[in-house]
N, C-alpha and C positions, 0 to 999 in steps of 0.2 A: 504493500499500499505505499502511496507517495504522499508526504507530508505537503501541505500549501503553505503552510506559516501562519495561516490566518486563523485566529481563537477568538470566539464568540462566548457571551455569557448566555446561560439559560434564565428567562424571563420568571416573574413570580407564577405564570400560567403555563410554564414548562414550555415556551416556545423558544427557537433558534432562528434568527434570520440568517439566510443563504446569501452571502455577498453577490451583488449583481456580476462580479467578473465571473463568478461560477455558474451562475444561470444563464448567462450569456453564451458559455462555452459549453452546456449542456443543453441549449434551447428549453429551458425553463422559464415558462410564463406564468405571469399571475394568474391563480386558479386552476393551474396544472396539476393533477394528482400524483403525488410522491409515493413512492412503495417503500417500507420499512423492513430492512431486514437485520437480524442479528448474525456476526461471524466470530464465535468465540466470545471475547470481551468487547469487541467492537460493535458500533451501531453503522449500517450502511444505510444512506438514501439513494434512491435511483428513481429516474423519471419513470412513471408506470405506462407500460405498454401494454394492451390487450395482447394475449398469447394462447396459444394450445393448450388447453387441459392437459394433455399427454406429455407431449415433447417440449412446450416453451418456443416453439416456431411461431413467428410475427406475421407471417406473410400467408395469403389465400386461405382465410379463417372463414368458417361456416358457424351459425349458431344454432344449438338444439338444445331446447327446454333452458334455455338463458345461460349456456356453458358454450365457449367457444372450442373450436377442432379445427385442425389444418387438414387440408385436401390429403396428405399422405396418411395421416392416420385414419382419417374417416373412409380411405379404401380400404386399409388393414382392418378396420373393424368391419365392412362390410363382406372381404374376404373370410373373416371369423363367422359372419353369420351362414355364408354360403355351406358351410361345412356340415 
């Protein structure tokens, strides 16, 4: 993990401001959803992207009962159902 040298304090509501330089670098705009991960003792923030429920692919997604599935996984599921 690369350090940016930027330090911010958590406010009384638990908020942290992401500096404009980082928001610009990662194309994060106001109201964009941010996904929060935990990796050992680290908290990782990532701009949320819709992805396949099974493989994480972000291209060519279809929705089924509120869940996103990529075409490749959808084909594999159809193959399983035909057996």
